[in-house]
PyMOL Python script that loads the backbone (N, CA, C, O; Angstrom):
from pymol import cmd

cmd.read_pdbstr("""\
ATOM      1  N   MET A   1      -2.024  -0.758 -18.771  1.00  0.00           N
ATOM      2  CA  MET A   1      -1.742  -2.100 -18.305  1.00  0.00           C
ATOM      3  C   MET A   1      -0.528  -2.638 -19.047  1.00  0.00           C
ATOM      4  O   MET A   1      -0.297  -2.272 -20.199  1.00  0.00           O
ATOM      5  N   ASP A   2       0.224  -3.473 -18.424  1.00  0.00           N
ATOM      6  CA  ASP A   2       1.422  -4.057 -18.988  1.00  0.00           C
ATOM      7  C   ASP A   2       1.050  -5.309 -19.774  1.00  0.00           C
ATOM      8  O   ASP A   2       0.477  -6.249 -19.222  1.00  0.00           O
ATOM      9  N   ASP A   3       1.381  -5.319 -21.076  1.00  0.00           N
ATOM     10  CA  ASP A   3       1.025  -6.447 -21.932  1.00  0.00           C
ATOM     11  C   ASP A   3       2.128  -7.478 -22.059  1.00  0.00           C
ATOM     12  O   ASP A   3       1.933  -8.505 -22.710  1.00  0.00           O
ATOM     13  N   ARG A   4       3.286  -7.233 -21.452  1.00  0.00           N
ATOM     14  CA  ARG A   4       4.363  -8.211 -21.551  1.00  0.00           C
ATOM     15  C   ARG A   4       3.948  -9.502 -20.879  1.00  0.00           C
ATOM     16  O   ARG A   4       3.286  -9.493 -19.841  1.00  0.00           O
ATOM     17  N   LYS A   5       4.340 -10.610 -21.476  1.00  0.00           N
ATOM     18  CA  LYS A   5       3.982 -11.929 -20.941  1.00  0.00           C
ATOM     19  C   LYS A   5       5.099 -12.438 -20.030  1.00  0.00           C
ATOM     20  O   LYS A   5       6.227 -12.620 -20.487  1.00  0.00           O
ATOM     21  N   PRO A   6       4.805 -12.672 -18.751  1.00  0.00           N
ATOM     22  CA  PRO A   6       5.806 -13.223 -17.839  1.00  0.00           C
ATOM     23  C   PRO A   6       5.956 -14.717 -18.075  1.00  0.00           C
ATOM     24  O   PRO A   6       5.163 -15.332 -18.788  1.00  0.00           O
ATOM     25  N   ALA A   7       6.973 -15.282 -17.474  1.00  0.00           N
ATOM     26  CA  ALA A   7       7.160 -16.734 -17.542  1.00  0.00           C
ATOM     27  C   ALA A   7       5.921 -17.407 -16.974  1.00  0.00           C
ATOM     28  O   ALA A   7       5.231 -16.840 -16.127  1.00  0.00           O
ATOM     29  N   ALA A   8       5.644 -18.608 -17.437  1.00  0.00           N
ATOM     30  CA  ALA A   8       4.454 -19.330 -16.981  1.00  0.00           C
ATOM     31  C   ALA A   8       4.397 -19.369 -15.459  1.00  0.00           C
ATOM     32  O   ALA A   8       5.355 -19.784 -14.808  1.00  0.00           O
ATOM     33  N   GLY A   9       3.288 -18.942 -14.901  1.00  0.00           N
ATOM     34  CA  GLY A   9       3.105 -18.965 -13.452  1.00  0.00           C
ATOM     35  C   GLY A   9       3.668 -17.762 -12.726  1.00  0.00           C
ATOM     36  O   GLY A   9       3.357 -17.560 -11.552  1.00  0.00           O
ATOM     37  N   ALA A  10       4.495 -16.949 -13.391  1.00  0.00           N
ATOM     38  CA  ALA A  10       5.068 -15.768 -12.748  1.00  0.00           C
ATOM     39  C   ALA A  10       4.037 -14.644 -12.758  1.00  0.00           C
ATOM     40  O   ALA A  10       3.294 -14.497 -13.728  1.00  0.00           O
ATOM     41  N   PRO A  11       3.985 -13.849 -11.686  1.00  0.00           N
ATOM     42  CA  PRO A  11       3.021 -12.750 -11.652  1.00  0.00           C
ATOM     43  C   PRO A  11       3.409 -11.643 -12.635  1.00  0.00           C
ATOM     44  O   PRO A  11       4.590 -11.443 -12.918  1.00  0.00           O
ATOM     45  N   THR A  12       2.422 -10.938 -13.145  1.00  0.00           N
ATOM     46  CA  THR A  12       2.675  -9.821 -14.050  1.00  0.00           C
ATOM     47  C   THR A  12       3.076  -8.589 -13.240  1.00  0.00           C
ATOM     48  O   THR A  12       2.929  -8.558 -12.018  1.00  0.00           O
ATOM     49  N   ILE A  13       3.581  -7.583 -13.939  1.00  0.00           N
ATOM     50  CA  ILE A  13       3.917  -6.313 -13.285  1.00  0.00           C
ATOM     51  C   ILE A  13       2.674  -5.751 -12.593  1.00  0.00           C
ATOM     52  O   ILE A  13       2.751  -5.258 -11.468  1.00  0.00           O
ATOM     53  N   ASP A  14       1.537  -5.830 -13.271  1.00  0.00           N
ATOM     54  CA  ASP A  14       0.291  -5.320 -12.679  1.00  0.00           C
ATOM     55  C   ASP A  14      -0.053  -6.046 -11.389  1.00  0.00           C
ATOM     56  O   ASP A  14      -0.456  -5.413 -10.413  1.00  0.00           O
ATOM     57  N   GLU A  15       0.100  -7.356 -11.370  1.00  0.00           N
ATOM     58  CA  GLU A  15      -0.205  -8.133 -10.161  1.00  0.00           C
ATOM     59  C   GLU A  15       0.751  -7.776  -9.022  1.00  0.00           C
ATOM     60  O   GLU A  15       0.336  -7.618  -7.873  1.00  0.00           O
ATOM     61  N   ILE A  16       2.024  -7.653  -9.355  1.00  0.00           N
ATOM     62  CA  ILE A  16       3.021  -7.294  -8.336  1.00  0.00           C
ATOM     63  C   ILE A  16       2.723  -5.905  -7.791  1.00  0.00           C
ATOM     64  O   ILE A  16       2.760  -5.685  -6.580  1.00  0.00           O
ATOM     65  N   TYR A  17       2.431  -4.976  -8.680  1.00  0.00           N
ATOM     66  CA  TYR A  17       2.155  -3.599  -8.267  1.00  0.00           C
ATOM     67  C   TYR A  17       0.934  -3.536  -7.354  1.00  0.00           C
ATOM     68  O   TYR A  17       0.958  -2.834  -6.342  1.00  0.00           O
ATOM     69  N   ARG A  18      -0.107  -4.243  -7.688  1.00  0.00           N
ATOM     70  CA  ARG A  18      -1.304  -4.266  -6.827  1.00  0.00           C
ATOM     71  C   ARG A  18      -0.964  -4.805  -5.440  1.00  0.00           C
ATOM     72  O   ARG A  18      -1.457  -4.290  -4.436  1.00  0.00           O
ATOM     73  N   GLN A  19      -0.132  -5.829  -5.379  1.00  0.00           N
ATOM     74  CA  GLN A  19       0.270  -6.380  -4.082  1.00  0.00           C
ATOM     75  C   GLN A  19       1.093  -5.369  -3.293  1.00  0.00           C
ATOM     76  O   GLN A  19       0.887  -5.201  -2.091  1.00  0.00           O
ATOM     77  N   LEU A  20       2.026  -4.696  -3.967  1.00  0.00           N
ATOM     78  CA  LEU A  20       2.867  -3.712  -3.288  1.00  0.00           C
ATOM     79  C   LEU A  20       2.030  -2.573  -2.716  1.00  0.00           C
ATOM     80  O   LEU A  20       2.317  -2.092  -1.620  1.00  0.00           O
ATOM     81  N   LYS A  21       1.010  -2.137  -3.432  1.00  0.00           N
ATOM     82  CA  LYS A  21       0.142  -1.068  -2.930  1.00  0.00           C
ATOM     83  C   LYS A  21      -0.599  -1.490  -1.674  1.00  0.00           C
ATOM     84  O   LYS A  21      -1.011  -0.639  -0.885  1.00  0.00           O
ATOM     85  N   LYS A  22      -0.776  -2.787  -1.475  1.00  0.00           N
ATOM     86  CA  LYS A  22      -1.422  -3.313  -0.271  1.00  0.00           C
ATOM     87  C   LYS A  22      -0.405  -3.581   0.844  1.00  0.00           C
ATOM     88  O   LYS A  22      -0.775  -4.007   1.938  1.00  0.00           O
ATOM     89  N   GLY A  23       0.882  -3.330   0.558  1.00  0.00           N
ATOM     90  CA  GLY A  23       1.922  -3.602   1.538  1.00  0.00           C
ATOM     91  C   GLY A  23       2.411  -5.038   1.494  1.00  0.00           C
ATOM     92  O   GLY A  23       3.083  -5.491   2.421  1.00  0.00           O
ATOM     93  N   LEU A  24       2.085  -5.758   0.432  1.00  0.00           N
ATOM     94  CA  LEU A  24       2.457  -7.164   0.269  1.00  0.00           C
ATOM     95  C   LEU A  24       3.348  -7.317  -0.965  1.00  0.00           C
ATOM     96  O   LEU A  24       3.571  -6.355  -1.700  1.00  0.00           O
ATOM     97  N   GLY A  25       3.849  -8.519  -1.184  1.00  0.00           N
ATOM     98  CA  GLY A  25       4.520  -8.861  -2.428  1.00  0.00           C
ATOM     99  C   GLY A  25       5.939  -8.362  -2.602  1.00  0.00           C
ATOM    100  O   GLY A  25       6.471  -8.412  -3.711  1.00  0.00           O
ATOM    101  N   HIS A  26       6.568  -7.882  -1.542  1.00  0.00           N
ATOM    102  CA  HIS A  26       7.933  -7.376  -1.681  1.00  0.00           C
ATOM    103  C   HIS A  26       8.899  -8.449  -2.187  1.00  0.00           C
ATOM    104  O   HIS A  26       9.895  -8.137  -2.839  1.00  0.00           O
ATOM    105  N   GLU A  27       8.602  -9.700  -1.885  1.00  0.00           N
ATOM    106  CA  GLU A  27       9.481 -10.787  -2.332  1.00  0.00           C
ATOM    107  C   GLU A  27       9.408 -10.993  -3.843  1.00  0.00           C
ATOM    108  O   GLU A  27      10.235 -11.710  -4.406  1.00  0.00           O
ATOM    109  N   LEU A  28       8.443 -10.381  -4.499  1.00  0.00           N
ATOM    110  CA  LEU A  28       8.288 -10.516  -5.945  1.00  0.00           C
ATOM    111  C   LEU A  28       9.103  -9.489  -6.736  1.00  0.00           C
ATOM    112  O   LEU A  28       9.239  -9.605  -7.954  1.00  0.00           O
ATOM    113  N   VAL A  29       9.646  -8.482  -6.038  1.00  0.00           N
ATOM    114  CA  VAL A  29      10.458  -7.454  -6.689  1.00  0.00           C
ATOM    115  C   VAL A  29      11.828  -8.043  -6.997  1.00  0.00           C
ATOM    116  O   VAL A  29      12.448  -8.687  -6.150  1.00  0.00           O
ATOM    117  N   ASP A  30      12.290  -7.811  -8.227  1.00  0.00           N
ATOM    118  CA  ASP A  30      13.628  -8.279  -8.601  1.00  0.00           C
ATOM    119  C   ASP A  30      14.264  -7.287  -9.569  1.00  0.00           C
ATOM    120  O   ASP A  30      13.653  -6.282  -9.932  1.00  0.00           O
ATOM    121  N   ASP A  31      15.488  -7.576  -9.982  1.00  0.00           N
ATOM    122  CA  ASP A  31      16.212  -6.682 -10.892  1.00  0.00           C
ATOM    123  C   ASP A  31      15.500  -6.508 -12.226  1.00  0.00           C
ATOM    124  O   ASP A  31      15.706  -5.503 -12.905  1.00  0.00           O
ATOM    125  N   ASN A  32      14.677  -7.455 -12.609  1.00  0.00           N
ATOM    126  CA  ASN A  32      14.001  -7.393 -13.899  1.00  0.00           C
ATOM    127  C   ASN A  32      12.748  -6.524 -13.882  1.00  0.00           C
ATOM    128  O   ASN A  32      12.292  -6.096 -14.942  1.00  0.00           O
ATOM    129  N   ASN A  33      12.179  -6.253 -12.708  1.00  0.00           N
ATOM    130  CA  ASN A  33      10.928  -5.501 -12.679  1.00  0.00           C
ATOM    131  C   ASN A  33      10.972  -4.223 -11.835  1.00  0.00           C
ATOM    132  O   ASN A  33      10.015  -3.449 -11.848  1.00  0.00           O
ATOM    133  N   VAL A  34      12.045  -3.997 -11.116  1.00  0.00           N
ATOM    134  CA  VAL A  34      12.073  -2.879 -10.169  1.00  0.00           C
ATOM    135  C   VAL A  34      11.934  -1.522 -10.857  1.00  0.00           C
ATOM    136  O   VAL A  34      11.248  -0.643 -10.335  1.00  0.00           O
ATOM    137  N   PHE A  35      12.565  -1.332 -12.009  1.00  0.00           N
ATOM    138  CA  PHE A  35      12.480  -0.027 -12.657  1.00  0.00           C
ATOM    139  C   PHE A  35      11.069   0.249 -13.179  1.00  0.00           C
ATOM    140  O   PHE A  35      10.591   1.379 -13.087  1.00  0.00           O
ATOM    141  N   GLU A  36      10.408  -0.753 -13.717  1.00  0.00           N
ATOM    142  CA  GLU A  36       9.028  -0.597 -14.167  1.00  0.00           C
ATOM    143  C   GLU A  36       8.115  -0.316 -12.972  1.00  0.00           C
ATOM    144  O   GLU A  36       7.200   0.502 -13.071  1.00  0.00           O
ATOM    145  N   LEU A  37       8.355  -0.980 -11.859  1.00  0.00           N
ATOM    146  CA  LEU A  37       7.548  -0.748 -10.660  1.00  0.00           C
ATOM    147  C   LEU A  37       7.762   0.658 -10.099  1.00  0.00           C
ATOM    148  O   LEU A  37       6.818   1.287  -9.622  1.00  0.00           O
ATOM    149  N   ILE A  38       8.998   1.148 -10.154  1.00  0.00           N
ATOM    150  CA  ILE A  38       9.281   2.524  -9.726  1.00  0.00           C
ATOM    151  C   ILE A  38       8.542   3.498 -10.628  1.00  0.00           C
ATOM    152  O   ILE A  38       7.899   4.430 -10.145  1.00  0.00           O
ATOM    153  N   ARG A  39       8.629   3.288 -11.937  1.00  0.00           N
ATOM    154  CA  ARG A  39       7.960   4.162 -12.894  1.00  0.00           C
ATOM    155  C   ARG A  39       6.451   4.179 -12.643  1.00  0.00           C
ATOM    156  O   ARG A  39       5.828   5.241 -12.633  1.00  0.00           O
ATOM    157  N   ARG A  40       5.882   3.014 -12.444  1.00  0.00           N
ATOM    158  CA  ARG A  40       4.438   2.900 -12.207  1.00  0.00           C
ATOM    159  C   ARG A  40       4.052   3.620 -10.915  1.00  0.00           C
ATOM    160  O   ARG A  40       3.035   4.312 -10.869  1.00  0.00           O
ATOM    161  N   SER A  41       4.854   3.459  -9.881  1.00  0.00           N
ATOM    162  CA  SER A  41       4.571   4.115  -8.596  1.00  0.00           C
ATOM    163  C   SER A  41       4.600   5.632  -8.737  1.00  0.00           C
ATOM    164  O   SER A  41       3.722   6.326  -8.224  1.00  0.00           O
ATOM    165  N   GLU A  42       5.608   6.144  -9.432  1.00  0.00           N
ATOM    166  CA  GLU A  42       5.709   7.585  -9.629  1.00  0.00           C
ATOM    167  C   GLU A  42       4.535   8.093 -10.459  1.00  0.00           C
ATOM    168  O   GLU A  42       3.977   9.148 -10.160  1.00  0.00           O
ATOM    169  N   GLN A  43       4.162   7.367 -11.479  1.00  0.00           N
ATOM    170  CA  GLN A  43       3.054   7.747 -12.354  1.00  0.00           C
ATOM    171  C   GLN A  43       1.741   7.815 -11.571  1.00  0.00           C
ATOM    172  O   GLN A  43       0.904   8.680 -11.832  1.00  0.00           O
ATOM    173  N   ASP A  44       1.563   6.908 -10.619  1.00  0.00           N
ATOM    174  CA  ASP A  44       0.341   6.864  -9.812  1.00  0.00           C
ATOM    175  C   ASP A  44       0.389   7.767  -8.585  1.00  0.00           C
ATOM    176  O   ASP A  44      -0.567   7.813  -7.811  1.00  0.00           O
ATOM    177  N   GLY A  45       1.491   8.483  -8.402  1.00  0.00           N
ATOM    178  CA  GLY A  45       1.608   9.365  -7.247  1.00  0.00           C
ATOM    179  C   GLY A  45       1.893   8.632  -5.946  1.00  0.00           C
ATOM    180  O   GLY A  45       1.655   9.170  -4.864  1.00  0.00           O
ATOM    181  N   GLN A  46       2.399   7.413  -6.042  1.00  0.00           N
ATOM    182  CA  GLN A  46       2.742   6.610  -4.861  1.00  0.00           C
ATOM    183  C   GLN A  46       4.207   6.880  -4.482  1.00  0.00           C
ATOM    184  O   GLN A  46       5.070   6.019  -4.653  1.00  0.00           O
ATOM    185  N   ALA A  47       4.472   8.093  -3.962  1.00  0.00           N
ATOM    186  CA  ALA A  47       5.839   8.527  -3.689  1.00  0.00           C
ATOM    187  C   ALA A  47       6.554   7.632  -2.681  1.00  0.00           C
ATOM    188  O   ALA A  47       7.737   7.340  -2.851  1.00  0.00           O
ATOM    189  N   VAL A  48       5.869   7.202  -1.655  1.00  0.00           N
ATOM    190  CA  VAL A  48       6.499   6.365  -0.626  1.00  0.00           C
ATOM    191  C   VAL A  48       6.888   5.015  -1.226  1.00  0.00           C
ATOM    192  O   VAL A  48       7.995   4.531  -0.995  1.00  0.00           O
ATOM    193  N   LEU A  49       5.996   4.416  -1.983  1.00  0.00           N
ATOM    194  CA  LEU A  49       6.301   3.139  -2.611  1.00  0.00           C
ATOM    195  C   LEU A  49       7.461   3.287  -3.592  1.00  0.00           C
ATOM    196  O   LEU A  49       8.346   2.432  -3.627  1.00  0.00           O
ATOM    197  N   ALA A  50       7.472   4.347  -4.383  1.00  0.00           N
ATOM    198  CA  ALA A  50       8.567   4.584  -5.323  1.00  0.00           C
ATOM    199  C   ALA A  50       9.894   4.697  -4.576  1.00  0.00           C
ATOM    200  O   ALA A  50      10.905   4.147  -5.014  1.00  0.00           O
ATOM    201  N   GLN A  51       9.892   5.416  -3.440  1.00  0.00           N
ATOM    202  CA  GLN A  51      11.117   5.560  -2.653  1.00  0.00           C
ATOM    203  C   GLN A  51      11.560   4.218  -2.078  1.00  0.00           C
ATOM    204  O   GLN A  51      12.751   3.906  -2.082  1.00  0.00           O
ATOM    205  N   GLU A  52      10.625   3.433  -1.590  1.00  0.00           N
ATOM    206  CA  GLU A  52      10.976   2.108  -1.053  1.00  0.00           C
ATOM    207  C   GLU A  52      11.604   1.236  -2.140  1.00  0.00           C
ATOM    208  O   GLU A  52      12.561   0.507  -1.879  1.00  0.00           O
ATOM    209  N   LEU A  53      11.074   1.311  -3.338  1.00  0.00           N
ATOM    210  CA  LEU A  53      11.621   0.519  -4.441  1.00  0.00           C
ATOM    211  C   LEU A  53      13.007   1.010  -4.830  1.00  0.00           C
ATOM    212  O   LEU A  53      13.886   0.204  -5.133  1.00  0.00           O
ATOM    213  N   ARG A  54      13.216   2.345  -4.825  1.00  0.00           N
ATOM    214  CA  ARG A  54      14.560   2.879  -5.114  1.00  0.00           C
ATOM    215  C   ARG A  54      15.546   2.406  -4.053  1.00  0.00           C
ATOM    216  O   ARG A  54      16.677   2.041  -4.374  1.00  0.00           O
ATOM    217  N   GLU A  55      15.122   2.411  -2.790  1.00  0.00           N
ATOM    218  CA  GLU A  55      16.006   1.947  -1.717  1.00  0.00           C
ATOM    219  C   GLU A  55      16.290   0.459  -1.851  1.00  0.00           C
ATOM    220  O   GLU A  55      17.384   0.007  -1.513  1.00  0.00           O
ATOM    221  N   TRP A  56      15.321  -0.310  -2.337  1.00  0.00           N
ATOM    222  CA  TRP A  56      15.546  -1.740  -2.572  1.00  0.00           C
ATOM    223  C   TRP A  56      16.614  -1.917  -3.643  1.00  0.00           C
ATOM    224  O   TRP A  56      17.508  -2.752  -3.505  1.00  0.00           O
ATOM    225  N   LYS A  57      16.519  -1.130  -4.707  1.00  0.00           N
ATOM    226  CA  LYS A  57      17.456  -1.254  -5.827  1.00  0.00           C
ATOM    227  C   LYS A  57      18.836  -0.725  -5.470  1.00  0.00           C
ATOM    228  O   LYS A  57      19.847  -1.315  -5.849  1.00  0.00           O
ATOM    229  N   PHE A  58      18.881   0.382  -4.743  1.00  0.00           N
ATOM    230  CA  PHE A  58      20.142   1.042  -4.426  1.00  0.00           C
ATOM    231  C   PHE A  58      20.269   1.200  -2.915  1.00  0.00           C
ATOM    232  O   PHE A  58      20.127   2.307  -2.396  1.00  0.00           O
ATOM    233  N   PRO A  59      20.537   0.100  -2.201  1.00  0.00           N
ATOM    234  CA  PRO A  59      20.628   0.203  -0.742  1.00  0.00           C
ATOM    235  C   PRO A  59      21.773   1.120  -0.321  1.00  0.00           C
ATOM    236  O   PRO A  59      22.825   1.160  -0.959  1.00  0.00           O
ATOM    237  N   CYS A  60      21.547   1.842   0.746  1.00  0.00           N
ATOM    238  CA  CYS A  60      22.571   2.744   1.286  1.00  0.00           C
ATOM    239  C   CYS A  60      23.674   1.926   1.928  1.00  0.00           C
ATOM    240  O   CYS A  60      23.416   0.952   2.635  1.00  0.00           O
ATOM    241  N   LYS A  61      24.897   2.332   1.673  1.00  0.00           N
ATOM    242  CA  LYS A  61      26.046   1.690   2.304  1.00  0.00           C
ATOM    243  C   LYS A  61      26.853   2.787   2.982  1.00  0.00           C
ATOM    244  O   LYS A  61      27.511   3.584   2.315  1.00  0.00           O
ATOM    245  N   PRO A  62      26.801   2.825   4.296  1.00  0.00           N
ATOM    246  CA  PRO A  62      27.510   3.900   5.004  1.00  0.00           C
ATOM    247  C   PRO A  62      29.015   3.813   4.770  1.00  0.00           C
ATOM    248  O   PRO A  62      29.582   2.727   4.654  1.00  0.00           O
ATOM    249  N   ASP A  63      29.650   4.993   4.704  1.00  0.00           N
ATOM    250  CA  ASP A  63      31.099   5.063   4.508  1.00  0.00           C
ATOM    251  C   ASP A  63      31.860   4.648   5.758  1.00  0.00           C
ATOM    252  O   ASP A  63      33.018   4.236   5.693  1.00  0.00           O
ATOM    253  N   ARG A  64      31.193   4.764   6.883  1.00  0.00           N
ATOM    254  CA  ARG A  64      31.850   4.404   8.143  1.00  0.00           C
ATOM    255  C   ARG A  64      30.824   3.727   9.037  1.00  0.00           C
ATOM    256  O   ARG A  64      29.622   3.950   8.888  1.00  0.00           O
ATOM    257  N   PRO A  65      31.284   2.920   9.945  1.00  0.00           N
ATOM    258  CA  PRO A  65      30.332   2.307  10.873  1.00  0.00           C
ATOM    259  C   PRO A  65      29.652   3.381  11.702  1.00  0.00           C
ATOM    260  O   PRO A  65      30.240   4.421  12.000  1.00  0.00           O
ATOM    261  N   GLU A  66      28.423   3.121  12.066  1.00  0.00           N
ATOM    262  CA  GLU A  66      27.695   4.082  12.883  1.00  0.00           C
ATOM    263  C   GLU A  66      28.329   4.199  14.255  1.00  0.00           C
ATOM    264  O   GLU A  66      28.869   3.237  14.801  1.00  0.00           O
ATOM    265  N   ALA A  67      28.249   5.394  14.792  1.00  0.00           N
ATOM    266  CA  ALA A  67      28.770   5.623  16.142  1.00  0.00           C
ATOM    267  C   ALA A  67      27.910   4.853  17.127  1.00  0.00           C
ATOM    268  O   ALA A  67      26.701   4.727  16.928  1.00  0.00           O
ATOM    269  N   PRO A  68      28.512   4.341  18.177  1.00  0.00           N
ATOM    270  CA  PRO A  68      27.709   3.621  19.173  1.00  0.00           C
ATOM    271  C   PRO A  68      26.655   4.541  19.777  1.00  0.00           C
ATOM    272  O   PRO A  68      26.899   5.732  19.974  1.00  0.00           O
ATOM    273  N   ALA A  69      25.520   4.002  20.060  1.00  0.00           N
ATOM    274  CA  ALA A  69      24.422   4.774  20.663  1.00  0.00           C
ATOM    275  C   ALA A  69      24.829   5.207  22.065  1.00  0.00           C
ATOM    276  O   ALA A  69      25.483   4.459  22.790  1.00  0.00           O
ATOM    277  N   ARG A  70      24.440   6.408  22.436  1.00  0.00           N
ATOM    278  CA  ARG A  70      24.725   6.895  23.776  1.00  0.00           C
ATOM    279  C   ARG A  70      23.761   6.252  24.751  1.00  0.00           C
ATOM    280  O   ARG A  70      22.577   6.082  24.462  1.00  0.00           O
ATOM    281  N   ARG A  71      24.285   5.902  25.902  1.00  0.00           N
ATOM    282  CA  ARG A  71      23.428   5.347  26.946  1.00  0.00           C
ATOM    283  C   ARG A  71      22.857   6.471  27.790  1.00  0.00           C
ATOM    284  O   ARG A  71      23.491   7.509  27.975  1.00  0.00           O
ATOM    285  N   ALA A  72      21.676   6.258  28.289  1.00  0.00           N
ATOM    286  CA  ALA A  72      21.038   7.274  29.140  1.00  0.00           C
ATOM    287  C   ALA A  72      21.940   7.609  30.317  1.00  0.00           C
ATOM    288  O   ALA A  72      22.512   6.719  30.947  1.00  0.00           O
ATOM    289  N   GLY A  73      22.061   8.895  30.609  1.00  0.00           N
ATOM    290  CA  GLY A  73      22.850   9.334  31.756  1.00  0.00           C
ATOM    291  C   GLY A  73      24.308   9.584  31.435  1.00  0.00           C
ATOM    292  O   GLY A  73      25.042  10.049  32.307  1.00  0.00           O
ATOM    293  N   HIS A  74      24.764   9.297  30.224  1.00  0.00           N
ATOM    294  CA  HIS A  74      26.161   9.532  29.838  1.00  0.00           C
ATOM    295  C   HIS A  74      26.209  10.680  28.838  1.00  0.00           C
ATOM    296  O   HIS A  74      25.351  10.814  27.965  1.00  0.00           O
ATOM    297  N   ARG A  75      27.242  11.500  28.998  1.00  0.00           N
ATOM    298  CA  ARG A  75      27.401  12.640  28.084  1.00  0.00           C
ATOM    299  C   ARG A  75      28.561  12.413  27.177  1.00  0.00           C
ATOM    300  O   ARG A  75      28.860  13.258  26.333  1.00  0.00           O
TER     301      ARG A  75
END
""", "prot")
cmd.dss("prot")
cmd.show_as("cartoon", "prot")
cmd.util.cbc("prot")
cmd.orient("prot")
């Protein structure tokens, strides 16, 4: 369990992690807790959650705009 004391009224890492495992609480992730949450997810074998948190921290930025989608019937 995480013994660090958050600011008054702020959720703890444990509380945030429990919410994330339920698919909730994404708005509680920030630059100050994302690495601890990734570590906790990996430690618990929550690979999908760990990947989602890594993507939150390091969003992909394409080098080029995506090609327009092909319309049905066009080659």
